[in-house]
N, CA, C and O atoms as a GROMACS GRO file, in nm:
protein
  484
    1MET      N    1   4.022  11.042  14.067
    1MET     CA    2   4.140  11.004  13.984
    1MET      C    3   4.255  11.104  14.021
    1MET      O    4   4.238  11.225  14.027
    2THR      N    5   4.375  11.039  14.045
    2THR     CA    6   4.495  11.123  14.084
    2THR      C    7   4.544  11.192  13.949
    2THR      O    8   4.505  11.152  13.840
    3ASN      N    9   4.629  11.292  13.964
    3ASN     CA   10   4.691  11.354  13.860
    3ASN      C   11   4.781  11.254  13.775
    3ASN      O   12   4.786  11.261  13.652
    4LYS      N   13   4.846  11.169  13.841
    4LYS     CA   14   4.930  11.066  13.775
    4LYS      C   15   4.847  10.982  13.688
    4LYS      O   16   4.881  10.956  13.573
    5GLN      N   17   4.737  10.937  13.741
    5GLN     CA   18   4.640  10.846  13.668
    5GLN      C   19   4.581  10.917  13.552
    5GLN      O   20   4.556  10.858  13.447
    6MET      N   21   4.558  11.049  13.573
    6MET     CA   22   4.491  11.119  13.460
    6MET      C   23   4.591  11.142  13.345
    6MET      O   24   4.556  11.133  13.227
    7LEU      N   25   4.720  11.174  13.385
    7LEU     CA   26   4.827  11.192  13.281
    7LEU      C   27   4.846  11.050  13.211
    7LEU      O   28   4.860  11.045  13.089
    8LYS      N   29   4.846  10.945  13.280
    8LYS     CA   30   4.870  10.816  13.214
    8LYS      C   31   4.753  10.794  13.113
    8LYS      O   32   4.778  10.759  12.998
    9ARG      N   33   4.638  10.814  13.153
    9ARG     CA   34   4.513  10.798  13.064
    9ARG      C   35   4.523  10.879  12.949
    9ARG      O   36   4.498  10.830  12.838
   10GLN      N   37   4.561  11.012  12.962
   10GLN     CA   38   4.574  11.105  12.849
   10GLN      C   39   4.677  11.045  12.750
   10GLN      O   40   4.654  11.042  12.630
   11TYR      N   41   4.788  11.000  12.803
   11TYR     CA   42   4.903  10.943  12.726
   11TYR      C   43   4.845  10.829  12.642
   11TYR      O   44   4.862  10.824  12.520
   12LEU      N   45   4.779  10.740  12.707
   12LEU     CA   46   4.726  10.614  12.637
   12LEU      C   47   4.621  10.644  12.533
   12LEU      O   48   4.603  10.570  12.436
   13GLU      N   49   4.551  10.753  12.556
   13GLU     CA   50   4.452  10.794  12.454
   13GLU      C   51   4.500  10.875  12.341
   13GLU      O   52   4.429  10.893  12.242
   14THR      N   53   4.620  10.926  12.352
   14THR     CA   54   4.679  11.009  12.247
   14THR      C   55   4.702  10.928  12.121
   14THR      O   56   4.767  10.824  12.122
   15LYS      N   57   4.647  10.980  12.012
   15LYS     CA   58   4.665  10.910  11.883
   15LYS      C   59   4.805  10.948  11.823
   15LYS      O   60   4.843  11.065  11.822
   16THR      N   61   4.876  10.850  11.774
   16THR     CA   62   5.002  10.878  11.712
   16THR      C   63   4.986  10.902  11.568
   16THR      O   64   4.888  10.855  11.509
   17ARG      N   65   5.076  10.974  11.504
   17ARG     CA   66   5.069  11.003  11.361
   17ARG      C   67   5.199  10.967  11.296
   17ARG      O   68   5.307  10.997  11.346
   18SER      N   69   5.185  10.899  11.178
   18SER     CA   70   5.294  10.860  11.096
   18SER      C   71   5.350  10.983  11.032
   18SER      O   72   5.276  11.074  10.993
   19GLY      N   73   5.480  10.986  11.020
   19GLY     CA   74   5.544  11.105  10.958
   19GLY      C   75   5.693  11.086  10.939
   19GLY      O   76   5.755  10.990  10.983
   20VAL      N   77   5.747  11.188  10.867
   20VAL     CA   78   5.892  11.194  10.838
   20VAL      C   79   5.955  11.300  10.938
   20VAL      O   80   5.900  11.405  10.969
   21TYR      N   81   6.072  11.258  10.982
   21TYR     CA   82   6.144  11.344  11.077
   21TYR      C   83   6.290  11.351  11.039
   21TYR      O   84   6.342  11.270  10.962
   22ALA      N   85   6.355  11.451  11.096
   22ALA     CA   86   6.500  11.473  11.064
   22ALA      C   87   6.576  11.512  11.196
   22ALA      O   88   6.520  11.572  11.288
   23ILE      N   89   6.699  11.475  11.198
   23ILE     CA   90   6.790  11.506  11.302
   23ILE      C   91   6.907  11.569  11.227
   23ILE      O   92   6.974  11.501  11.149
   24ARG      N   93   6.933  11.706  11.253
   24ARG     CA   94   7.035  11.772  11.171
   24ARG      C   95   7.146  11.826  11.264
   24ARG      O   96   7.122  11.887  11.368
   25ASN      N   97   7.268  11.799  11.219
   25ASN     CA   98   7.385  11.849  11.287
   25ASN      C   99   7.414  11.982  11.215
   25ASN      O  100   7.448  11.983  11.097
   26GLN      N  101   7.400  12.097  11.290
   26GLN     CA  102   7.419  12.223  11.231
   26GLN      C  103   7.569  12.255  11.212
   26GLN      O  104   7.603  12.343  11.133
   27THR      N  105   7.654  12.186  11.278
   27THR     CA  106   7.800  12.216  11.265
   27THR      C  107   7.854  12.140  11.137
   27THR      O  108   7.921  12.201  11.054
   28THR      N  109   7.825  12.006  11.122
   28THR     CA  110   7.883  11.931  11.007
   28THR      C  111   7.793  11.925  10.884
   28THR      O  112   7.838  11.887  10.776
   29GLY      N  113   7.662  11.963  10.900
   29GLY     CA  114   7.570  11.953  10.796
   29GLY      C  115   7.511  11.808  10.777
   29GLY      O  116   7.427  11.788  10.689
   30ARG      N  117   7.554  11.710  10.856
   30ARG     CA  118   7.507  11.579  10.844
   30ARG      C  119   7.361  11.574  10.895
   30ARG      O  120   7.320  11.653  10.980
   31ALA      N  121   7.282  11.476  10.840
   31ALA     CA  122   7.146  11.464  10.880
   31ALA      C  123   7.101  11.317  10.873
   31ALA      O  124   7.153  11.234  10.798
   32LEU      N  125   7.004  11.293  10.956
   32LEU     CA  126   6.931  11.163  10.947
   32LEU      C  127   6.786  11.200  10.919
   32LEU      O  128   6.723  11.275  10.992
   33VAL      N  129   6.735  11.143  10.809
   33VAL     CA  130   6.599  11.159  10.762
   33VAL      C  131   6.531  11.024  10.766
   33VAL      O  132   6.575  10.933  10.695
   34ALA      N  133   6.427  11.006  10.844
   34ALA     CA  134   6.362  10.880  10.855
   34ALA      C  135   6.212  10.896  10.877
   34ALA      O  136   6.163  11.008  10.894
   35GLY      N  137   6.142  10.787  10.876
   35GLY     CA  138   5.998  10.792  10.901
   35GLY      C  139   5.959  10.690  11.004
   35GLY      O  140   6.029  10.591  11.025
   36SER      N  141   5.842  10.716  11.071
   36SER     CA  142   5.800  10.634  11.173
   36SER      C  143   5.649  10.643  11.182
   36SER      O  144   5.592  10.746  11.143
   37THR      N  145   5.579  10.536  11.232
   37THR     CA  146   5.440  10.545  11.252
   37THR      C  147   5.404  10.636  11.368
   37THR      O  148   5.287  10.666  11.392
   38ASN      N  149   5.510  10.681  11.443
   38ASN     CA  150   5.492  10.779  11.548
   38ASN      C  151   5.611  10.867  11.542
   38ASN      O  152   5.707  10.851  11.617
   39ALA      N  153   5.603  10.962  11.448
   39ALA     CA  154   5.718  11.047  11.420
   39ALA      C  155   5.766  11.126  11.546
   39ALA      O  156   5.886  11.132  11.568
   40GLN      N  157   5.680  11.184  11.625
   40GLN     CA  158   5.723  11.260  11.741
   40GLN      C  159   5.788  11.170  11.844
   40GLN      O  160   5.891  11.202  11.903
   41GLY      N  161   5.721  11.048  11.864
   41GLY     CA  162   5.772  10.954  11.957
   41GLY      C  163   5.918  10.909  11.914
   41GLY      O  164   6.008  10.894  11.997
   42ALA      N  165   5.937  10.888  11.780
   42ALA     CA  166   6.070  10.845  11.738
   42ALA      C  167   6.173  10.950  11.763
   42ALA      O  168   6.285  10.920  11.804
   43LEU      N  169   6.135  11.076  11.738
   43LEU     CA  170   6.227  11.190  11.766
   43LEU      C  171   6.266  11.193  11.928
   43LEU      O  172   6.380  11.213  11.971
   44ASN      N  173   6.160  11.172  11.999
   44ASN     CA  174   6.179  11.179  12.141
   44ASN      C  175   6.271  11.064  12.190
   44ASN      O  176   6.348  11.083  12.285
   45ARG      N  177   6.264  10.941  12.125
   45ARG     CA  178   6.344  10.836  12.157
   45ARG      C  179   6.494  10.856  12.126
   45ARG      O  180   6.583  10.826  12.206
   46HIS      N  181   6.515  10.913  11.998
   46HIS     CA  182   6.651  10.950  11.949
   46HIS      C  183   6.709  11.047  12.048
   46HIS      O  184   6.823  11.027  12.090
   47HIS      N  185   6.638  11.151  12.087
   47HIS     CA  186   6.686  11.253  12.176
   47HIS      C  187   6.728  11.197  12.309
   47HIS      O  188   6.837  11.222  12.359
   48PHE      N  189   6.637  11.119  12.366
   48PHE     CA  190   6.674  11.047  12.493
   48PHE      C  191   6.791  10.965  12.481
   48PHE      O  192   6.878  10.974  12.568
   49GLU      N  193   6.805  10.880  12.378
   49GLU     CA  194   6.918  10.790  12.367
   49GLU      C  195   7.049  10.874  12.351
   49GLU      O  196   7.152  10.839  12.409
   50LEU      N  197   7.043  10.977  12.278
   50LEU     CA  198   7.165  11.062  12.258
   50LEU      C  199   7.200  11.126  12.391
   50LEU      O  200   7.317  11.124  12.429
   51ARG      N  201   7.107  11.181  12.462
   51ARG     CA  202   7.136  11.249  12.587
   51ARG      C  203   7.204  11.150  12.688
   51ARG      O  204   7.295  11.188  12.761
   52TYR      N  205   7.157  11.026  12.690
   52TYR     CA  206   7.209  10.933  12.791
   52TYR      C  207   7.314  10.833  12.733
   52TYR      O  208   7.341  10.728  12.791
   53GLY      N  209   7.370  10.870  12.617
   53GLY     CA  210   7.478  10.790  12.571
   53GLY      C  211   7.446  10.647  12.524
   53GLY      O  212   7.530  10.557  12.529
   54GLN      N  213   7.322  10.630  12.479
   54GLN     CA  214   7.283  10.498  12.448
   54GLN      C  215   7.228  10.485  12.305
   54GLN      O  216   7.154  10.392  12.276
   55HIS      N  217   7.268  10.580  12.213
   55HIS     CA  218   7.220  10.570  12.078
   55HIS      C  219   7.293  10.468  12.001
   55HIS      O  220   7.413  10.446  12.019
   56ARG      N  221   7.215  10.403  11.909
   56ARG     CA  222   7.271  10.278  11.834
   56ARG      C  223   7.350  10.327  11.713
   56ARG      O  224   7.430  10.250  11.658
   57ASN      N  225   7.332  10.454  11.668
   57ASN     CA  226   7.403  10.503  11.552
   57ASN      C  227   7.540  10.570  11.598
   57ASN      O  228   7.543  10.683  11.645
   58ALA      N  229   7.647  10.495  11.580
   58ALA     CA  230   7.779  10.538  11.635
   58ALA      C  231   7.821  10.676  11.587
   58ALA      O  232   7.870  10.759  11.664
   59LYS      N  233   7.798  10.701  11.448
   59LYS     CA  234   7.843  10.829  11.395
   59LYS      C  235   7.764  10.955  11.450
   59LYS      O  236   7.818  11.063  11.471
   60LEU      N  237   7.634  10.928  11.469
   60LEU     CA  238   7.552  11.028  11.525
   60LEU      C  239   7.584  11.052  11.672
   60LEU      O  240   7.591  11.166  11.716
   61ALA      N  241   7.604  10.940  11.751
   61ALA     CA  242   7.640  10.955  11.890
   61ALA      C  243   7.778  11.022  11.901
   61ALA      O  244   7.794  11.107  11.990
   62GLN      N  245   7.874  10.992  11.820
   62GLN     CA  246   8.005  11.057  11.834
   62GLN      C  247   8.001  11.206  11.803
   62GLN      O  248   8.068  11.287  11.866
   63ASP      N  249   7.916  11.240  11.699
   63ASP     CA  250   7.897  11.386  11.669
   63ASP      C  251   7.825  11.454  11.782
   63ASP      O  252   7.857  11.570  11.810
   64TRP      N  253   7.732  11.394  11.848
   64TRP     CA  254   7.662  11.444  11.956
   64TRP      C  255   7.761  11.487  12.070
   64TRP      O  256   7.757  11.598  12.124
   65VAL      N  257   7.853  11.386  12.101
   65VAL     CA  258   7.946  11.420  12.204
   65VAL      C  259   8.046  11.530  12.161
   65VAL      O  260   8.082  11.615  12.242
   66GLU      N  261   8.091  11.527  12.034
   66GLU     CA  262   8.192  11.622  11.990
   66GLU      C  263   8.135  11.761  11.980
   66GLU      O  264   8.201  11.857  12.019
   67HIS      N  265   8.010  11.776  11.926
   67HIS     CA  266   7.949  11.904  11.898
   67HIS      C  267   7.850  11.958  11.999
   67HIS      O  268   7.823  12.078  12.006
   68GLY      N  269   7.796  11.869  12.073
   68GLY     CA  270   7.705  11.909  12.186
   68GLY      C  271   7.562  11.920  12.133
   68GLY      O  272   7.538  11.937  12.014
   69GLU      N  273   7.468  11.908  12.229
   69GLU     CA  274   7.325  11.901  12.206
   69GLU      C  275   7.284  12.028  12.127
   69GLU      O  276   7.207  12.020  12.031
   70SER      N  277   7.335  12.142  12.168
   70SER     CA  278   7.286  12.270  12.110
   70SER      C  279   7.312  12.292  11.962
   70SER      O  280   7.267  12.390  11.901
   71ASN      N  281   7.387  12.200  11.907
   71ASN     CA  282   7.425  12.201  11.760
   71ASN      C  283   7.333  12.106  11.681
   71ASN      O  284   7.355  12.084  11.562
   72PHE      N  285   7.234  12.049  11.745
   72PHE     CA  286   7.142  11.957  11.670
   72PHE      C  287   6.995  12.012  11.671
   72PHE      O  288   6.948  12.073  11.767
   73VAL      N  289   6.928  11.984  11.558
   73VAL     CA  290   6.790  12.026  11.548
   73VAL      C  291   6.711  11.898  11.521
   73VAL      O  292   6.749  11.815  11.438
   74PHE      N  293   6.601  11.885  11.591
   74PHE     CA  294   6.514  11.767  11.582
   74PHE      C  295   6.383  11.826  11.530
   74PHE      O  296   6.332  11.921  11.589
   75GLU      N  297   6.330  11.772  11.426
   75GLU     CA  298   6.208  11.823  11.367
   75GLU      C  299   6.125  11.721  11.288
   75GLU      O  300   6.178  11.637  11.216
   76VAL      N  301   5.994  11.732  11.306
   76VAL     CA  302   5.901  11.654  11.223
   76VAL      C  303   5.884  11.727  11.096
   76VAL      O  304   5.844  11.844  11.102
   77LEU      N  305   5.910  11.673  10.978
   77LEU     CA  306   5.908  11.737  10.860
   77LEU      C  307   5.774  11.731  10.778
   77LEU      O  308   5.733  11.825  10.711
   78ASP      N  309   5.711  11.615  10.790
   78ASP     CA  310   5.583  11.592  10.721
   78ASP      C  311   5.504  11.486  10.793
   78ASP      O  312   5.560  11.402  10.864
   79MET      N  313   5.375  11.490  10.776
   79MET     CA  314   5.294  11.385  10.831
   79MET      C  315   5.208  11.314  10.717
   79MET      O  316   5.172  11.373  10.615
   80VAL      N  317   5.178  11.185  10.746
   80VAL     CA  318   5.092  11.114  10.653
   80VAL      C  319   4.952  11.167  10.672
   80VAL      O  320   4.905  11.170  10.786
   81LYS      N  321   4.883  11.211  10.568
   81LYS     CA  322   4.747  11.264  10.582
   81LYS      C  323   4.647  11.145  10.589
   81LYS      O  324   4.648  11.059  10.501
   82PRO      N  325   4.569  11.141  10.683
   82PRO     CA  326   4.471  11.036  10.698
   82PRO      C  327   4.375  11.030  10.575
   82PRO      O  328   4.347  11.132  10.512
   83SER      N  329   4.329  10.914  10.545
   83SER     CA  330   4.238  10.894  10.431
   83SER      C  331   4.135  10.796  10.461
   83SER      O  332   4.157  10.695  10.528
   84GLU      N  333   4.013  10.828  10.408
   84GLU     CA  334   3.896  10.735  10.430
   84GLU      C  335   3.892  10.625  10.323
   84GLU      O  336   3.815  10.530  10.332
   85ASP      N  337   3.975  10.641  10.224
   85ASP     CA  338   3.991  10.546  10.108
   85ASP      C  339   4.026  10.408  10.162
   85ASP      O  340   4.131  10.397  10.226
   86PRO      N  341   3.950  10.304  10.143
   86PRO     CA  342   3.984  10.168  10.192
   86PRO      C  343   4.120  10.115  10.123
   86PRO      O  344   4.193  10.031  10.177
   87ALA      N  345   4.144  10.168  10.005
   87ALA     CA  346   4.263  10.122   9.932
   87ALA      C  347   4.390  10.197   9.983
   87ALA      O  348   4.501  10.162   9.943
   88PHE      N  349   4.377  10.292  10.063
   88PHE     CA  350   4.489  10.381  10.105
   88PHE      C  351   4.589  10.298  10.184
   88PHE      O  352   4.549  10.228  10.278
   89ASP      N  353   4.717  10.303  10.149
   89ASP     CA  354   4.819  10.224  10.218
   89ASP      C  355   4.910  10.322  10.288
   89ASP      O  356   5.000  10.378  10.225
   90ALA      N  357   4.890  10.346  10.418
   90ALA     CA  358   4.965  10.438  10.499
   90ALA      C  359   5.107  10.411  10.498
   90ALA      O  360   5.185  10.506  10.492
   91ALA      N  361   5.152  10.286  10.505
   91ALA     CA  362   5.290  10.253  10.504
   91ALA      C  363   5.360  10.292  10.376
   91ALA      O  364   5.473  10.340  10.380
   92LYS      N  365   5.292  10.273  10.257
   92LYS     CA  366   5.347  10.313  10.126
   92LYS      C  367   5.357  10.461  10.118
   92LYS      O  368   5.454  10.515  10.064
   93GLU      N  369   5.259  10.529  10.171
   93GLU     CA  370   5.259  10.679  10.172
   93GLU      C  371   5.373  10.731  10.258
   93GLU      O  372   5.438  10.829  10.220
   94LEU      N  373   5.399  10.669  10.370
   94LEU     CA  374   5.508  10.710  10.458
   94LEU      C  375   5.646  10.685  10.382
   94LEU      O  376   5.737  10.768  10.388
   95GLU      N  377   5.656  10.572  10.316
   95GLU     CA  378   5.784  10.534  10.249
   95GLU      C  379   5.802  10.636  10.136
   95GLU      O  380   5.914  10.681  10.113
   96MET      N  381   5.695  10.676  10.064
   96MET     CA  382   5.715  10.776   9.960
   96MET      C  383   5.754  10.909  10.015
   96MET      O  384   5.840  10.976   9.958
   97LEU      N  385   5.693  10.950  10.127
   97LEU     CA  386   5.733  11.083  10.184
   97LEU      C  387   5.877  11.083  10.236
   97LEU      O  388   5.947  11.184  10.222
   98VAL      N  389   5.924  10.971  10.297
   98VAL     CA  390   6.061  10.964  10.337
   98VAL      C  391   6.156  10.985  10.210
   98VAL      O  392   6.248  11.067  10.213
   99ASN      N  393   6.130  10.912  10.103
   99ASN     CA  394   6.206  10.922   9.985
   99ASN      C  395   6.209  11.067   9.929
   99ASN      O  396   6.313  11.117   9.888
  100LEU      N  397   6.097  11.126   9.931
  100LEU     CA  398   6.090  11.270   9.881
  100LEU      C  399   6.181  11.360   9.966
  100LEU      O  400   6.263  11.439   9.918
  101TRP      N  401   6.159  11.343  10.098
  101TRP     CA  402   6.243  11.431  10.192
  101TRP      C  403   6.395  11.402  10.185
  101TRP      O  404   6.481  11.489  10.201
  102ARG      N  405   6.420  11.275  10.160
  102ARG     CA  406   6.566  11.244  10.140
  102ARG      C  407   6.626  11.306  10.016
  102ARG      O  408   6.747  11.325  10.007
  103GLN      N  409   6.542  11.336   9.921
  103GLN     CA  410   6.590  11.407   9.804
  103GLN      C  411   6.603  11.559   9.827
  103GLN      O  412   6.679  11.628   9.759
  104GLU      N  413   6.527  11.606   9.922
  104GLU     CA  414   6.521  11.755   9.960
  104GLU      C  415   6.637  11.787  10.047
  104GLU      O  416   6.698  11.892  10.030
  105ILE      N  417   6.673  11.696  10.146
  105ILE     CA  418   6.764  11.728  10.244
  105ILE      C  419   6.888  11.637  10.223
  105ILE      O  420   6.875  11.515  10.220
  106PRO      N  421   7.009  11.700  10.208
  106PRO     CA  422   7.130  11.616  10.183
  106PRO      C  423   7.151  11.532  10.305
  106PRO      O  424   7.176  11.581  10.415
  107CYS      N  425   7.140  11.395  10.279
  107CYS     CA  426   7.159  11.299  10.395
  107CYS      C  427   7.221  11.169  10.359
  107CYS      O  428   7.202  11.069  10.428
  108HIS      N  429   7.295  11.169  10.250
  108HIS     CA  430   7.354  11.046  10.211
  108HIS      C  431   7.507  11.055  10.211
  108HIS      O  432   7.558  11.167  10.208
  109GLY      N  433   7.578  10.952  10.213
  109GLY     CA  434   7.725  10.945  10.220
  109GLY      C  435   7.776  11.028  10.332
  109GLY      O  436   7.733  11.011  10.446
  110GLN      N  437   7.866  11.115  10.303
  110GLN     CA  438   7.926  11.194  10.412
  110GLN      C  439   7.836  11.290  10.481
  110GLN      O  440   7.867  11.338  10.590
  111LEU      N  441   7.726  11.319  10.420
  111LEU     CA  442   7.630  11.414  10.478
  111LEU      C  443   7.521  11.336  10.553
  111LEU      O  444   7.423  11.400  10.593
  112GLY      N  445   7.529  11.203  10.575
  112GLY     CA  446   7.424  11.132  10.635
  112GLY      C  447   7.471  11.048  10.753
  112GLY      O  448   7.590  11.024  10.773
  113TYR      N  449   7.375  11.006  10.827
  113TYR     CA  450   7.397  10.922  10.939
  113TYR      C  451   7.337  10.784  10.912
  113TYR      O  452   7.263  10.733  10.996
  114GLY      N  453   7.369  10.721  10.796
  114GLY     CA  454   7.332  10.582  10.762
  114GLY      C  455   7.196  10.576  10.715
  114GLY      O  456   7.133  10.473  10.740
  115ASN      N  457   7.140  10.672  10.648
  115ASN     CA  458   7.001  10.655  10.597
  115ASN      C  459   6.982  10.546  10.503
  115ASN      O  460   6.868  10.514  10.470
  116GLU      N  461   7.088  10.484  10.457
  116GLU     CA  462   7.079  10.377  10.363
  116GLU      C  463   7.014  10.252  10.428
  116GLU      O  464   6.974  10.159  10.357
  117GLN      N  465   7.003  10.248  10.558
  117GLN     CA  466   6.949  10.132  10.630
  117GLN      C  467   6.793  10.112  10.591
  117GLN      O  468   6.741  10.002  10.612
  118GLY      N  469   6.732  10.200  10.545
  118GLY     CA  470   6.589  10.181  10.508
  118GLY      C  471   6.514  10.312  10.554
  118GLY      O  472   6.572  10.405  10.611
  119GLY      N  473   6.386  10.310  10.525
  119GLY     CA  474   6.304  10.435  10.544
  119GLY      C  475   6.262  10.456  10.687
  119GLY      O  476   6.255  10.568  10.736
  120LEU      N  477   6.233  10.345  10.753
  120LEU     CA  478   6.177  10.364  10.890
  120LEU      C  479   6.274  10.333  11.007
  120LEU      O  480   6.349  10.235  11.002
  121LEU      N  481   6.272  10.414  11.105
  121LEU     CA  482   6.354  10.383  11.226
  121LEU      C  483   6.263  10.400  11.345
  121LEU      O  484   6.306  10.380  11.458
   0.00000   0.00000   0.00000
C-alpha cells in the first residue's frame, strides 16, 4: 500500500465528532459561534474558504480581508459527549451546547457574523 493510499484510508476511517466551534475576530470582537456534526471539519472549511476568498458570509469575508488572517482565532469550544442511552438525541444535545456557548460568547448583532441563521453551519 502506498503512502497516499494509507493516508486516504486513515482519513476515511477517522470518526468525526459533533461539537461547537467559534471564529473570533480579535480586532473587532466579532464572533461566529456555531455547531456541526464534524466541528473540526467545519472549522477547516471556514478557514479554507476565507483564505481563498470564497466564504459565503460577506461580513466575515470582508473583515478577513481588512484585518488579516493573523487577527482571527479558530477553535473548537465543546464536543457532544457520546452516550449509550438509546433515547440520547445527539442533534438536540448539539443544539443545546450551541445555545449555551452563544450566551457565553458575545456573538449577536454588531458583535456577530449572522449567528441568527441557526445553530448549525
